[in-house]
KOLVO-400475 format. One record per residue: x, y, z of N, C-alpha, C, O in turn. Coordinates in Angstrom, 2 decimals. Example, Ala and Ser with C-alpha at 12.3 -4.5 7.8 and 13.67 -1.06 7.14 Angstrom:
# KOLVO-400475
+---------+---------+---------+---------+---------+---------+---------+---------+---------+---------+---------+---------+
:    n.xx :    n.yy :    n.zz :   ca.xx :   ca.yy :   ca.zz :    c.xx :    c.yy :    c.zz :    o.xx :    o.yy :    o.zz :
+---------+---------+---------+---------+---------+---------+---------+---------+---------+---------+---------+---------+
:   13.19 :   -5.69 :    7.80 :   12.30 :   -4.50 :    7.80 :   13.20 :   -3.30 :    7.80 :   14.24 :   -3.32 :    8.46 :
:   12.85 :   -2.25 :    7.08 :   13.67 :   -1.06 :    7.14 :   12.90 :    0.03 :    7.87 :   13.41 :    1.14 :    8.04 :
+---------+---------+---------+---------+---------+---------+---------+---------+---------+---------+---------+---------+
***
This chain:
# KOLVO-400475
+---------+---------+---------+---------+---------+---------+---------+---------+---------+---------+---------+---------+
:    n.xx :    n.yy :    n.zz :   ca.xx :   ca.yy :   ca.zz :    c.xx :    c.yy :    c.zz :    o.xx :    o.yy :    o.zz :
+---------+---------+---------+---------+---------+---------+---------+---------+---------+---------+---------+---------+
:   88.44 :   68.98 :   62.87 :   87.11 :   68.41 :   62.96 :   86.17 :   69.00 :   61.91 :   85.36 :   68.29 :   61.32 :
:   86.29 :   70.34 :   61.68 :   85.41 :   70.99 :   60.70 :   85.63 :   70.43 :   59.30 :   84.68 :   70.25 :   58.54 :
:   86.89 :   70.14 :   58.98 :   87.19 :   69.61 :   57.65 :   86.58 :   68.23 :   57.46 :   86.05 :   67.92 :   56.39 :
:   86.64 :   67.39 :   58.49 :   86.05 :   66.06 :   58.39 :   84.53 :   66.15 :   58.25 :   83.93 :   65.41 :   57.47 :
:   83.90 :   67.06 :   59.00 :   82.45 :   67.24 :   58.89 :   82.07 :   67.75 :   57.51 :   81.05 :   67.33 :   56.96 :
:   82.86 :   68.64 :   56.94 :   82.62 :   69.14 :   55.58 :   82.69 :   67.99 :   54.58 :   81.87 :   67.91 :   53.68 :
:   83.67 :   67.11 :   54.74 :   83.82 :   65.97 :   53.84 :   82.66 :   64.99 :   53.99 :   82.18 :   64.44 :   53.00 :
:   82.21 :   64.77 :   55.22 :   81.09 :   63.85 :   55.46 :   79.80 :   64.38 :   54.84 :   79.04 :   63.62 :   54.25 :
:   79.55 :   65.69 :   54.98 :   78.35 :   66.29 :   54.39 :   78.36 :   66.17 :   52.87 :   77.31 :   65.95 :   52.26 :
:   79.53 :   66.32 :   52.26 :   79.70 :   66.17 :   50.82 :   78.75 :   67.07 :   50.03 :   78.09 :   66.62 :   49.09 :
:   78.69 :   68.35 :   50.41 :   77.90 :   69.34 :   49.68 :   78.87 :   70.25 :   48.93 :   79.61 :   71.00 :   49.56 :
:   78.90 :   70.19 :   47.59 :   79.85 :   70.99 :   46.82 :   79.71 :   72.49 :   47.11 :   78.61 :   73.02 :   47.10 :
:   80.84 :   73.15 :   47.36 :   80.85 :   74.59 :   47.59 :   80.40 :   75.03 :   48.97 :   80.23 :   76.22 :   49.22 :
:   80.21 :   74.07 :   49.87 :   79.72 :   74.37 :   51.22 :   80.73 :   73.83 :   52.24 :   81.25 :   72.73 :   52.08 :
:   80.99 :   74.62 :   53.29 :   81.88 :   74.16 :   54.35 :   81.22 :   74.33 :   55.71 :   80.33 :   75.16 :   55.89 :
:   81.66 :   73.53 :   56.67 :   81.16 :   73.61 :   58.04 :   81.96 :   74.70 :   58.75 :   83.19 :   74.62 :   58.84 :
:   81.26 :   75.70 :   59.26 :   81.89 :   76.83 :   59.95 :   82.07 :   76.51 :   61.44 :   83.10 :   76.85 :   62.03 :
:   81.06 :   75.86 :   62.05 :   81.15 :   75.48 :   63.45 :   80.17 :   74.33 :   63.71 :   79.31 :   74.04 :   62.89 :
:   80.34 :   73.70 :   64.86 :   79.42 :   72.63 :   65.26 :   79.21 :   72.70 :   66.77 :   80.10 :   73.08 :   67.53 :
:   77.99 :   72.32 :   67.19 :   77.65 :   72.32 :   68.61 :   76.80 :   71.09 :   68.91 :   75.93 :   70.71 :   68.12 :
:   77.07 :   70.48 :   70.05 :   76.22 :   69.40 :   70.55 :   75.29 :   69.99 :   71.58 :   75.73 :   70.64 :   72.53 :
:   74.02 :   69.78 :   71.39 :   73.01 :   70.31 :   72.30 :   72.02 :   69.20 :   72.61 :   71.21 :   68.83 :   71.76 :
:   72.10 :   68.66 :   73.84 :   71.30 :   67.51 :   74.26 :   71.49 :   66.38 :   73.25 :   72.61 :   65.90 :   73.09 :
:   70.44 :   65.94 :   72.56 :   70.54 :   64.86 :   71.57 :   70.59 :   65.40 :   70.14 :   70.22 :   64.70 :   69.20 :
:   71.05 :   66.64 :   69.98 :   71.04 :   67.28 :   68.67 :   72.44 :   67.81 :   68.33 :   73.12 :   68.40 :   69.16 :
:   72.84 :   67.56 :   67.09 :   74.08 :   68.11 :   66.55 :   73.70 :   69.26 :   65.61 :   72.96 :   69.05 :   64.65 :
:   74.20 :   70.46 :   65.89 :   73.91 :   71.64 :   65.06 :   75.19 :   71.99 :   64.30 :   76.22 :   72.30 :   64.90 :
:   75.10 :   71.94 :   62.96 :   76.22 :   72.29 :   62.11 :   75.92 :   73.62 :   61.42 :   74.93 :   73.73 :   60.70 :
:   76.77 :   74.62 :   61.65 :   76.61 :   75.89 :   60.95 :   77.42 :   75.79 :   59.66 :   78.63 :   75.62 :   59.69 :
:   76.72 :   75.89 :   58.53 :   77.38 :   75.74 :   57.24 :   77.32 :   77.05 :   56.47 :   76.43 :   77.87 :   56.67 :
:   78.29 :   77.23 :   55.57 :   78.31 :   78.45 :   54.77 :   78.74 :   78.12 :   53.35 :   79.53 :   77.21 :   53.12 :
:   78.21 :   78.88 :   52.42 :   78.60 :   78.78 :   51.03 :   79.98 :   79.41 :   50.88 :   80.23 :   80.48 :   51.43 :
:   80.86 :   78.76 :   50.15 :   82.22 :   79.27 :   50.00 :   82.32 :   80.36 :   48.94 :   83.32 :   81.07 :   48.88 :
:   81.30 :   80.51 :   48.11 :   81.31 :   81.53 :   47.06 :   81.03 :   82.91 :   47.64 :   80.19 :   83.06 :   48.53 :
:   81.73 :   83.90 :   47.15 :   81.54 :   85.29 :   47.59 :   80.61 :   86.05 :   46.64 :   80.38 :   87.25 :   46.83 :
:   80.09 :   85.37 :   45.62 :   79.21 :   86.00 :   44.64 :   77.96 :   85.16 :   44.45 :   77.88 :   84.02 :   44.90 :
:   76.98 :   85.74 :   43.76 :   75.76 :   85.01 :   43.40 :   75.26 :   85.54 :   42.07 :   75.52 :   86.69 :   41.70 :
:   74.52 :   84.69 :   41.36 :   73.95 :   85.10 :   40.08 :   72.55 :   85.65 :   40.29 :   71.74 :   85.03 :   40.99 :
:   72.26 :   86.80 :   39.70 :   70.94 :   87.41 :   39.80 :   69.91 :   86.50 :   39.12 :   70.12 :   86.10 :   37.98 :
:   68.81 :   86.16 :   39.81 :   67.80 :   85.29 :   39.19 :   67.02 :   85.99 :   38.08 :   66.36 :   85.33 :   37.28 :
:   67.09 :   87.33 :   38.02 :   66.33 :   88.09 :   37.02 :   67.13 :   88.29 :   35.73 :   66.65 :   87.95 :   34.65 :
:   68.35 :   88.85 :   35.85 :   69.13 :   89.18 :   34.64 :   70.35 :   88.28 :   34.45 :   71.05 :   88.39 :   33.44 :
:   70.62 :   87.39 :   35.42 :   71.72 :   86.42 :   35.36 :   73.11 :   87.02 :   35.52 :   74.10 :   86.32 :   35.30 :
:   73.22 :   88.29 :   35.88 :   74.53 :   88.92 :   36.09 :   75.07 :   88.52 :   37.46 :   74.31 :   88.35 :   38.41 :
:   76.39 :   88.37 :   37.56 :   77.04 :   88.04 :   38.82 :   77.11 :   89.28 :   39.71 :   77.46 :   90.37 :   39.24 :
:   76.76 :   89.11 :   40.98 :   76.78 :   90.22 :   41.93 :   77.73 :   89.92 :   43.08 :   77.83 :   88.78 :   43.54 :
:   78.43 :   90.96 :   43.54 :   79.34 :   90.86 :   44.69 :   78.78 :   91.59 :   45.90 :   79.32 :   91.46 :   47.00 :
:   77.70 :   92.36 :   45.71 :   77.15 :   93.21 :   46.78 :   76.16 :   92.45 :   47.65 :   75.07 :   92.08 :   47.19 :
:   76.53 :   92.22 :   48.89 :   75.65 :   91.54 :   49.83 :   74.58 :   92.51 :   50.31 :   74.88 :   93.61 :   50.76 :
:   73.31 :   92.09 :   50.21 :   72.18 :   92.92 :   50.63 :   71.80 :   92.62 :   52.07 :   71.68 :   93.53 :   52.89 :
:   71.60 :   91.33 :   52.39 :   71.25 :   90.95 :   53.75 :   71.47 :   89.45 :   53.97 :   71.67 :   88.69 :   53.02 :
:   71.44 :   89.06 :   55.24 :   71.61 :   87.67 :   55.65 :   70.33 :   87.17 :   56.30 :   69.67 :   87.90 :   57.04 :
:   69.99 :   85.92 :   56.02 :   68.87 :   85.25 :   56.68 :   69.38 :   83.89 :   57.16 :   69.93 :   83.13 :   56.37 :
:   69.21 :   83.60 :   58.44 :   69.64 :   82.30 :   58.95 :   68.43 :   81.38 :   59.08 :   67.37 :   81.78 :   59.56 :
:   68.61 :   80.14 :   58.63 :   67.55 :   79.13 :   58.70 :   68.09 :   77.86 :   59.32 :   69.27 :   77.55 :   59.18 :
:   67.23 :   77.14 :   60.03 :   67.57 :   75.81 :   60.54 :   66.87 :   74.77 :   59.68 :   65.65 :   74.82 :   59.49 :
:   67.65 :   73.84 :   59.15 :   67.12 :   72.79 :   58.29 :   67.40 :   71.45 :   58.96 :   68.53 :   71.16 :   59.35 :
:   66.36 :   70.65 :   59.09 :   66.52 :   69.33 :   59.70 :   67.08 :   68.37 :   58.66 :   66.51 :   68.20 :   57.58 :
:   68.21 :   67.74 :   58.99 :   68.87 :   66.78 :   58.10 :   68.58 :   65.37 :   58.60 :   67.89 :   65.19 :   59.61 :
:   69.10 :   64.39 :   57.91 :   68.95 :   63.01 :   58.35 :   69.70 :   62.81 :   59.67 :   70.73 :   63.44 :   59.89 :
:   69.20 :   61.93 :   60.55 :   69.89 :   61.71 :   61.83 :   71.25 :   61.05 :   61.62 :   71.48 :   60.35 :   60.63 :
:   72.14 :   61.30 :   62.57 :   73.47 :   60.70 :   62.58 :   73.49 :   59.73 :   63.75 :   73.77 :   60.12 :   64.88 :
:   73.20 :   58.49 :   63.47 :   73.04 :   57.50 :   64.53 :   71.80 :   57.85 :   65.34 :   70.70 :   57.94 :   64.79 :
:   71.97 :   58.05 :   66.64 :   70.86 :   58.41 :   67.52 :   70.66 :   59.92 :   67.61 :   69.68 :   60.38 :   68.21 :
:   71.57 :   60.70 :   67.03 :   71.51 :   62.16 :   67.15 :   70.74 :   62.79 :   66.00 :   70.92 :   62.44 :   64.84 :
:   69.87 :   63.74 :   66.36 :   69.22 :   64.57 :   65.36 :   70.26 :   65.55 :   64.82 :   71.12 :   66.01 :   65.57 :
:   70.18 :   65.87 :   63.53 :   71.13 :   66.81 :   62.92 :   70.37 :   68.00 :   62.35 :   69.42 :   67.84 :   61.58 :
:   70.80 :   69.21 :   62.76 :   70.24 :   70.44 :   62.22 :   71.35 :   71.20 :   61.51 :   72.47 :   71.30 :   62.01 :
:   71.03 :   71.74 :   60.32 :   71.97 :   72.57 :   59.59 :   71.55 :   74.02 :   59.74 :   70.43 :   74.38 :   59.39 :
:   72.43 :   74.84 :   60.27 :   72.16 :   76.29 :   60.38 :   72.80 :   76.94 :   59.16 :   74.02 :   76.97 :   59.01 :
:   71.93 :   77.45 :   58.27 :   72.36 :   77.94 :   56.97 :   72.19 :   79.45 :   56.89 :   71.13 :   79.98 :   57.24 :
:   73.22 :   80.14 :   56.43 :   73.13 :   81.57 :   56.17 :   72.69 :   81.74 :   54.71 :   73.47 :   81.52 :   53.79 :
:   71.42 :   82.12 :   54.53 :   70.89 :   82.34 :   53.18 :   71.14 :   83.80 :   52.81 :   70.32 :   84.68 :   53.10 :
:   72.26 :   84.04 :   52.17 :   72.65 :   85.40 :   51.81 :   71.83 :   85.89 :   50.62 :   71.53 :   85.13 :   49.69 :
:   71.48 :   87.17 :   50.65 :   70.77 :   87.79 :   49.54 :   71.66 :   88.91 :   48.99 :   72.10 :   89.79 :   49.74 :
:   71.91 :   88.86 :   47.70 :   72.76 :   89.85 :   47.05 :   71.92 :   90.89 :   46.33 :   70.77 :   90.63 :   45.96 :
:   72.50 :   92.06 :   46.13 :   71.83 :   93.14 :   45.39 :   72.50 :   93.25 :   44.02 :   73.72 :   93.32 :   43.91 :
:   71.67 :   93.26 :   42.97 :   72.17 :   93.30 :   41.60 :   72.40 :   94.75 :   41.17 :   71.51 :   95.59 :   41.30 :
:   73.60 :   95.03 :   40.66 :   73.92 :   96.37 :   40.16 :   73.28 :   96.64 :   38.80 :   73.06 :   97.79 :   38.43 :
:   72.97 :   95.58 :   38.08 :   72.42 :   95.72 :   36.74 :   70.93 :   96.04 :   36.75 :   70.50 :   97.03 :   36.16 :
:   70.14 :   95.22 :   37.42 :   68.69 :   95.45 :   37.41 :   68.19 :   96.03 :   38.74 :   66.99 :   96.26 :   38.90 :
:   69.09 :   96.26 :   39.70 :   68.83 :   96.91 :   40.99 :   67.75 :   96.18 :   41.80 :   66.93 :   96.81 :   42.46 :
:   67.77 :   94.86 :   41.74 :   66.84 :   94.06 :   42.54 :   67.64 :   93.21 :   43.52 :   68.72 :   92.73 :   43.20 :
:   67.08 :   93.03 :   44.72 :   67.75 :   92.13 :   45.67 :   67.47 :   90.68 :   45.33 :   67.95 :   89.78 :   46.02 :
+---------+---------+---------+---------+---------+---------+---------+---------+---------+---------+---------+---------+
***
């Protein structure tokens, strides 16, 4: 089921980790498949995870169901410029 939901979302580099039905709402927990991120300051690739922030984003409805995306917004720490 997760694979089909990932294909339906059609977001490159993103996969559905889990899904829950809650009343009239479908909550999809999605995650970035990349284990690295590019520093916005110096553009160097970082592997060091600094912290996680989870956000709920309202997506377009799926028929009569409201759809929420639970996204883990990971923040990496740069070894080059030492900024998160």
